[in-house]
N, C-alpha and C positions, 0 to 999 in steps of 0.2 A: 861224704857218704859214710855212714856207720858200717860196721862189719856185717850186721844183719840185713843190710840193704835199705835201711831207713835214712831219710834226709836228716842231717844233723840239726838243721835249723828248725824244722817243723816236726820231726819225728814221724813223718808220713812215709809210707812205702811207695806211694804213687807220686811220681814226679814228671815234669815235662821232658826229662832226659830219657831218650829212647832206650838206653841200656837198663833202665829200671823196669821192674815188673808192671804189667798192666793189671787191671782189676781181674780180668779173666785168668791171666797167668798166675796171679797170686792165689786165687781160689783153686785152680787146678793143682797147684803145688801142694795144697793142703789135703787133697784127696788121698786116702790110703788105698793101696792095692792089696787085695786079698786073694788067696787061693780058693777057688770055688769049684763046685761040681754042677754041671748043667742038669736042670730038672727034667729035661726031655731025653737026652741021649746018654747022660752020665759021664760025659767027657770032662776032664779037669781043665780049667782055664784060669787066667789071672784077670781080675777086673775090680772095679770099685765095689763097695759094700752092698749096694742095692741091686747089682746085676744078678739075674736068675738064669739066663740062657747064654750059651757060648757063641751063638751066631744068630743072624736074622732068620735063617732057616728054622731053627729051633723055636725062636720067638713066634714065628708065623704058625708053626705046627701047634704050639700051645694055644694060640688064639683060636685056631680052627677047632681044637678039642673043647675049649670053653664054649664056643658057639654051638657045637653039636649037642652039648648038655642042656643048653638053655632052650 
């Protein structure tokens, strides 16, 4: 096993060895965490780049606000 987690023979990061990353774990490890501010309540939180709301409560409130406008 190479230092970066790749299999020396194939260069693959996915192996049958359970100590090696799975596809989902490899993708999750690449996600960057950012400091964000909730669009509804203004609370600061840490999340992936696409997050807009700090909680399900704020997400639902935003959904209800969009529905009321439509």
